[in-house]
Wavefront OBJ file of the C-alpha trace (Angstrom):
o trace
v -11.473 -42.098 -89.858
v -11.910 -43.193 -93.469
v -15.487 -42.853 -94.726
v -16.997 -46.054 -96.132
v -18.108 -45.264 -99.659
v -21.414 -47.049 -100.060
v -21.804 -45.766 -103.633
v -18.830 -47.953 -104.604
v -20.649 -51.013 -103.254
v -24.044 -50.254 -104.802
v -24.551 -47.287 -107.109
v -28.354 -47.756 -106.875
v -28.482 -47.294 -103.099
v -30.780 -44.301 -102.574
v -31.067 -44.279 -98.751
v -28.918 -45.352 -95.842
v -28.234 -44.750 -92.168
v -24.906 -43.418 -90.942
v -23.264 -42.138 -87.775
v -21.865 -38.615 -87.521
v -18.121 -38.673 -86.859
v -17.732 -34.882 -86.797
v -19.779 -31.730 -87.279
v -18.183 -28.298 -87.330
v -18.195 -24.848 -88.890
v -15.413 -23.697 -91.225
v -15.262 -20.459 -93.252
v -18.975 -19.921 -92.682
v -19.889 -23.442 -93.849
v -21.347 -26.256 -91.770
v -19.480 -29.506 -92.518
v -20.355 -33.055 -91.530
v -18.361 -36.290 -91.790
v -19.946 -39.737 -91.524
v -18.776 -43.276 -90.878
v -20.348 -44.210 -94.244
v -22.050 -42.303 -97.044
v -24.094 -42.736 -100.208
v -23.060 -39.248 -101.418
v -20.508 -39.183 -104.245
v -18.040 -36.278 -103.843
v -17.098 -33.979 -106.722
v -14.369 -35.624 -108.772
v -13.337 -37.047 -112.118
v -15.188 -34.311 -113.988
v -18.474 -35.198 -112.258
v -20.444 -33.011 -109.862
v -21.251 -34.238 -106.380
v -24.495 -35.866 -105.342
v -27.367 -33.919 -103.834
v -29.908 -34.941 -101.216
v -30.545 -34.653 -97.477
v -29.128 -35.715 -94.126
v -31.964 -35.926 -91.569
v -34.057 -33.817 -94.036
v -31.350 -31.117 -94.065
v -30.230 -30.181 -97.562
v -26.739 -31.236 -98.615
v -25.185 -28.296 -100.520
v -21.790 -29.752 -101.430
v -19.789 -32.957 -101.044
v -16.026 -33.115 -101.457
v -13.112 -35.359 -100.583
v -9.943 -34.322 -98.762
v -7.248 -36.479 -97.133
v -9.291 -39.641 -97.690
v -12.269 -38.153 -95.851
v -15.607 -37.102 -97.372
v -17.076 -33.797 -96.188
v -20.771 -32.944 -96.525
v -21.711 -29.260 -96.452
v -25.245 -28.824 -95.118
v -27.696 -25.984 -94.611
v -27.928 -24.364 -91.199
v -25.500 -24.201 -88.310
v -23.488 -26.961 -86.652
v -25.934 -27.330 -83.772
v -28.579 -28.915 -86.054
v -26.731 -32.262 -85.794
v -24.708 -33.895 -83.023
v -21.517 -35.949 -82.868
v -22.326 -39.658 -82.711
v -25.906 -39.154 -83.880
v -27.355 -41.780 -86.231
v -28.817 -39.983 -89.248
v -30.896 -40.900 -92.287
v -29.377 -40.190 -95.700
v -31.607 -39.557 -98.724
v -30.150 -39.239 -102.215
v -31.557 -36.916 -104.913
v -31.896 -39.821 -107.326
v -32.779 -37.718 -110.372
v -29.516 -35.823 -110.023
v -27.502 -39.022 -109.416
v -29.024 -40.838 -112.408
v -28.496 -37.778 -114.604
v -24.792 -37.897 -113.709
v -24.695 -41.653 -114.297
v -26.231 -41.352 -117.756
v -23.980 -38.481 -118.786
v -20.730 -39.884 -117.410
v -21.315 -43.325 -118.901
v -22.280 -41.688 -122.205
v -18.935 -39.890 -122.171
v -17.122 -43.199 -121.635
v -18.936 -44.840 -124.530
v -18.346 -41.965 -126.962
v -14.703 -41.577 -125.935
v -14.166 -45.304 -126.356
v -15.583 -45.153 -129.892
v -13.327 -42.233 -130.873
v -10.374 -44.238 -129.524
v -11.364 -47.430 -131.332
v -12.246 -45.887 -134.698
v -9.790 -43.012 -135.008
v -7.094 -43.499 -132.368
v -8.421 -40.515 -130.452
v -7.186 -39.992 -126.899
v -9.395 -38.102 -124.436
v -7.263 -35.304 -122.942
v -10.069 -33.368 -121.286
v -13.632 -33.907 -120.083
v -16.191 -31.401 -118.787
v -19.776 -31.909 -117.645
v -21.413 -28.485 -117.998
v -24.987 -27.368 -117.373
v -25.815 -27.023 -121.087
v -23.616 -29.715 -122.639
v -20.612 -31.979 -122.119
v -17.292 -31.731 -123.927
v -14.377 -34.070 -124.563
v -11.052 -32.922 -126.010
v -9.768 -35.591 -128.398
v -6.111 -35.749 -129.440
v -5.520 -37.754 -132.644
v -2.251 -39.247 -131.497
v -3.090 -42.945 -131.694
v -3.556 -43.254 -135.465
v -1.432 -41.341 -138.007
v -4.084 -41.948 -140.658
v -6.204 -39.141 -139.204
v -5.179 -35.507 -138.727
v -8.592 -33.989 -137.986
v -12.081 -34.916 -136.845
v -14.665 -34.018 -139.452
v -18.397 -33.733 -138.893
v -18.877 -36.999 -140.815
v -16.421 -38.717 -138.452
v -18.322 -37.316 -135.473
v -21.590 -38.693 -136.877
v -19.973 -42.099 -137.388
v -18.829 -42.068 -133.759
v -22.283 -40.957 -132.598
v -23.989 -43.826 -134.442
v -21.492 -46.393 -133.138
v -21.924 -45.072 -129.582
v -25.701 -45.386 -129.824
v -25.262 -48.930 -131.163
v -23.518 -49.741 -127.876
v -26.575 -48.378 -126.055
v -29.009 -50.328 -128.260
v -27.100 -53.552 -127.546
v -27.553 -52.786 -123.825
v -24.010 -53.927 -123.108
v -23.110 -54.482 -119.443
v -21.254 -51.739 -117.586
v -19.040 -53.445 -115.016
v -17.191 -51.552 -112.296
v -14.235 -53.345 -110.701
v -12.151 -52.207 -107.717
v -8.469 -53.094 -107.284
v -6.106 -52.529 -104.393
v -3.042 -52.089 -106.591
v -1.948 -51.125 -110.080
v -0.486 -54.538 -110.942
v -3.847 -56.338 -110.846
v -5.701 -53.608 -112.763
v -3.189 -53.446 -115.615
v -4.301 -56.883 -116.847
v -7.450 -55.274 -118.264
v -7.569 -53.862 -121.857
v -7.336 -50.205 -120.763
v -7.538 -47.418 -123.351
v -5.429 -45.150 -121.152
v -2.420 -46.028 -118.927
v -3.065 -45.938 -115.177
v -1.942 -42.793 -113.373
v -2.445 -44.080 -109.814
v -0.885 -46.987 -107.942
v -3.582 -48.137 -105.503
v -7.316 -48.088 -104.723
v -8.146 -48.231 -108.420
v -11.628 -48.403 -109.972
v -11.978 -49.654 -113.554
v -15.191 -49.137 -115.532
v -15.665 -51.479 -118.501
v -18.477 -51.190 -121.054
v -19.049 -54.586 -122.669
v -16.965 -57.721 -122.323
v -13.349 -57.769 -121.164
v -12.413 -59.605 -124.374
v -13.820 -56.897 -126.654
v -14.880 -53.832 -124.628
v -16.434 -50.715 -126.092
v -14.542 -48.847 -123.397
v -12.321 -49.789 -120.469
v -10.710 -47.123 -118.315
v -9.995 -46.069 -114.736
v -12.772 -43.855 -113.359
v -14.040 -42.887 -109.913
v -17.478 -41.714 -111.105
v -20.892 -43.349 -110.881
v -22.286 -45.370 -113.810
v -25.410 -47.429 -114.584
v -25.161 -51.215 -114.728
v -26.023 -51.384 -118.438
v -25.374 -49.124 -121.422
v -29.064 -49.141 -122.356
v -29.812 -46.952 -119.334
v -27.823 -44.132 -120.956
v -30.709 -43.881 -123.410
v -29.222 -41.607 -126.066
v -26.004 -39.877 -127.120
v -26.154 -36.815 -129.369
v -23.170 -34.907 -130.758
v -23.786 -31.185 -131.348
v -20.558 -29.670 -132.614
v -16.875 -30.289 -133.389
v -14.237 -27.567 -133.204
v -10.450 -27.475 -133.163
v -8.966 -26.522 -129.797
v -5.266 -26.198 -128.910
v -4.157 -28.828 -131.398
v -6.995 -31.155 -130.402
v -10.666 -31.443 -131.290
v -13.404 -30.497 -128.844
v -16.583 -32.535 -129.159
v -19.786 -30.979 -127.786
v -22.443 -33.558 -126.944
v -25.075 -34.676 -124.481
v -26.334 -38.002 -123.151
v -29.338 -39.439 -121.381
v -32.489 -37.507 -120.552
v -30.702 -34.234 -121.241
v -30.020 -35.300 -124.824
v -33.720 -36.084 -125.286
v -34.792 -32.756 -123.758
v -32.357 -30.905 -126.020
v -33.708 -32.769 -129.045
v -37.309 -32.000 -128.017
v -36.501 -28.293 -127.699
v -34.784 -28.219 -131.100
v -37.610 -30.210 -132.694
v -40.167 -27.716 -131.350
v -38.143 -24.885 -132.897
v -37.931 -26.790 -136.199
v -41.689 -27.389 -136.187
v -42.353 -23.701 -135.503
v -40.136 -22.693 -138.436
v -41.874 -25.205 -140.707
v -45.267 -23.778 -139.780
v -44.122 -20.183 -140.275
v -42.636 -20.968 -143.697
v -45.462 -23.355 -144.715
v -42.976 -26.122 -145.382
v -42.114 -29.663 -144.405
v -38.765 -30.853 -143.078
v -37.633 -31.858 -146.582
v -38.032 -28.414 -148.169
v -37.467 -26.257 -145.075
v -33.957 -25.173 -146.098
v -35.143 -24.243 -149.613
v -37.982 -22.172 -148.152
v -35.599 -20.611 -145.624
v -33.073 -19.648 -148.315
v -35.851 -18.164 -150.457
v -37.058 -16.143 -147.464
v -33.526 -14.957 -146.760
v -33.169 -13.816 -150.367
v -36.421 -11.855 -150.100
v -35.229 -10.285 -146.862
v -31.952 -9.336 -148.516
v -33.787 -7.648 -151.381
v -36.068 -5.833 -148.928
v -33.068 -4.619 -146.893
v -31.374 -3.370 -150.058
v -34.518 -1.505 -151.139
v -34.930 -0.038 -147.639
v -31.318 1.135 -147.649
v -31.738 2.842 -151.010
v -35.029 4.442 -149.961
v -33.472 5.739 -146.745
v -30.560 7.225 -148.682
v -33.032 9.009 -150.932
v -35.110 10.255 -147.987
v -31.989 11.510 -146.197
v -30.774 13.223 -149.374
v -34.102 14.996 -149.864
v -34.327 15.916 -146.193
v -30.842 17.447 -146.300
v -31.772 19.473 -149.377
v -35.041 20.638 -147.796
v -33.334 21.745 -144.569
v -30.608 23.554 -146.539
v -33.326 25.438 -148.391
v -34.962 26.448 -145.125
v -31.620 27.573 -143.667
v -30.981 29.741 -146.716
v -34.285 31.534 -146.255
v -34.125 31.884 -142.480
v -31.334 32.199 -139.929
v -33.593 31.099 -137.070
v -32.898 27.650 -135.507
v -34.757 24.906 -137.345
v -36.488 21.979 -135.644
v -37.498 18.792 -137.485
v -39.173 15.704 -136.003
v -39.111 12.135 -137.313
v -41.052 8.964 -136.568
v -39.815 6.506 -139.202
v -36.119 7.267 -139.500
v -33.703 5.679 -137.009
v -31.336 7.501 -134.700
v -28.445 6.615 -137.018
v -30.361 8.070 -139.972
v -30.906 11.311 -138.073
v -27.225 11.442 -137.125
v -26.402 11.047 -140.811
v -28.601 14.051 -141.651
v -26.818 16.109 -139.000
v -23.380 15.181 -140.334
v -24.396 15.972 -143.932
v -25.557 19.435 -142.870
v -22.665 20.167 -140.514
v -20.881 22.700 -142.743
v -24.123 24.484 -143.686
v -25.687 25.130 -140.261
v -25.541 28.868 -139.450
v -26.125 28.408 -135.749
v -27.865 25.264 -134.439
v -30.250 22.593 -135.746
v -32.610 20.437 -133.678
v -33.579 17.012 -135.024
v -36.054 14.987 -132.921
v -36.407 11.210 -132.903
v -39.913 10.929 -131.484
v -40.042 7.165 -130.717
v -37.111 7.470 -128.270
v -37.758 11.089 -127.144
v -34.283 12.053 -128.317
v -33.179 15.516 -129.417
v -30.136 15.709 -131.695
v -28.264 19.023 -131.501
v -26.240 19.793 -134.641
v -23.889 22.714 -135.307
v -21.137 23.716 -137.692
v -17.509 23.106 -136.808
v -16.918 26.752 -137.750
v -19.296 28.111 -135.081
v -18.598 28.708 -131.405
v -21.473 26.469 -130.325
v -20.533 23.265 -128.478
v -23.470 20.852 -128.721
v -21.984 18.342 -126.291
v -21.542 21.011 -123.621
v -25.092 22.289 -124.147
v -26.464 18.787 -123.495
v -24.189 18.232 -120.509
v -25.115 21.577 -118.884
v -28.866 21.631 -119.579
v -30.439 18.186 -120.267
v -30.389 17.114 -116.625
v -32.603 20.085 -115.693
v -35.481 18.169 -117.287
v -34.378 14.709 -116.233
v -32.579 14.104 -119.509
v -29.282 12.397 -120.185
v -26.933 12.120 -123.117
v -23.746 13.520 -124.569
v -21.759 13.982 -127.739
v -19.155 16.198 -129.323
v -19.030 19.820 -130.413
v -20.928 19.389 -133.693
v -23.316 16.527 -132.855
v -24.860 15.550 -129.511
v -28.049 13.995 -128.251
v -30.291 14.465 -125.217
v -32.744 11.728 -124.226
v -35.820 12.456 -122.111
v -38.467 10.346 -120.394
v -41.401 12.678 -121.145
v -42.351 14.225 -124.481
v -43.216 17.611 -122.968
v -39.596 18.063 -121.856
v -38.396 18.160 -125.456
v -40.023 21.524 -126.291
v -38.947 23.208 -123.050
v -35.379 21.932 -123.498
v -35.188 23.278 -127.069
v -36.695 26.606 -125.912
v -34.079 26.816 -123.144
v -31.218 26.250 -125.589
v -32.593 28.830 -128.049
v -32.848 31.429 -125.282
v -29.364 30.543 -124.081
v -27.935 31.179 -127.581
v -29.669 34.518 -128.226
l 1 2 3 4 5 6 7 8 9 10 11 12 13 14 15 16 17 18 19 20 21 22 23 24 25 26 27 28 29 30 31 32 33 34 35 36 37 38 39 40 41 42 43 44 45 46 47 48 49 50 51 52 53 54 55 56 57 58 59 60 61 62 63 64 65 66 67 68 69 70 71 72 73 74 75 76 77 78 79 80 81 82 83 84 85 86 87 88 89 90 91 92 93 94 95 96 97 98 99 100 101 102 103 104 105 106 107 108 109 110 111 112 113 114 115 116 117 118 119 120 121 122 123 124 125 126 127 128 129 130 131 132 133 134 135 136 137 138 139 140 141 142 143 144 145 146 147 148 149 150 151 152 153 154 155 156 157 158 159 160 161 162 163 164 165 166 167 168 169 170 171 172 173 174 175 176 177 178 179 180 181 182 183 184 185 186 187 188 189 190 191 192 193 194 195 196 197 198 199 200 201 202 203 204 205 206 207 208 209 210 211 212 213 214 215 216 217 218 219 220 221 222 223 224 225 226 227 228 229 230 231 232 233 234 235 236 237 238 239 240 241 242 243 244 245 246 247 248 249 250 251 252 253 254 255 256 257 258 259 260 261 262 263 264 265 266 267 268 269 270 271 272 273 274 275 276 277 278 279 280 281 282 283 284 285 286 287 288 289 290 291 292 293 294 295 296 297 298 299 300 301 302 303 304 305 306 307 308 309 310 311 312 313 314 315 316 317 318 319 320 321 322 323 324 325 326 327 328 329 330 331 332 333 334 335 336 337 338 339 340 341 342 343 344 345 346 347 348 349 350 351 352 353 354 355 356 357 358 359 360 361 362 363 364 365 366 367 368 369 370 371 372 373 374 375 376 377 378 379 380 381 382 383 384 385 386 387 388 389 390 391 392 393 394 395 396 397 398 399 400 401 402 403 404 405 406 407
């Protein structure tokens, strides 16, 4: 039995009563069909509606063989065949989809009108929407620049500000629908829905679409383009519409305000202050790099001096140098180490074992065989390895164990 699609009759219908025509379990899912429904199934790039049937959550809605299936929580015995049930739509989710989908129509229509762009792909994601525009309708343009995207964004918002009507028309066959000024040829022959933004004589967009849309463009609220990138010979436009666009703008504005406060600037001179700060950071990083090189050089010389005066294993501990800095010290000393050298990175409780490639000592094997005794982990190669512990007291006993092992 074909489900009556109430959302095609009135997109603002939030509640309704329906009769269950089947309820069954399939692949661990409880599925329900109804004689009529307000729930839009996934399709046309748009997610399905959410809501409840008799206060039972609807998890998914999809269409197959001209029937609409509602996946619900619980088992099939929660509802009965022939039962009259109350349907409640999650209106926030529906209106979010309406704003976004209509926003996509408006923006796509503008790209088509201004630049001959043809929409070859549409995706409504959780973080943003995308359209893939192919510049095949106007040889004057070979790419979409950021300035072109901003022009399209402004024109799309002008459609919203004019609050143009959004009219949805249903046709039984292709012949009747083709009389409309469509921006894309029809791909189906019957049961066709055409969505037109503005007048038929001069529409901002007119195209076949099965999704849900508001009755006026003003309800979309806002369209904001975020990014343009080339993609498989086309141009992918990242954007958002409706309440989501506002929320995204609010989040970005809060970040901008925080940066302005941190840099003691206004919006007008924020970039100048940011660039000046970046230049200072660059100078500081350069100075730090040079200072570290000098510290490492002096540390290498100091350890070499100690190794020349004593053949006992040397242990050095560091708080300010990084693990990479300590590794660099070990590599610089590799050819000079008579037996083994222990370098400790105190902040991470890491012991670096360093030896000469000429010796018979395998640092990696020493870590592998002994670090786990004290709950440590790590690894490395013959001349440089590291053991990481979770307690500081394990460092001394581990080093003592290795020294005894090598005597």
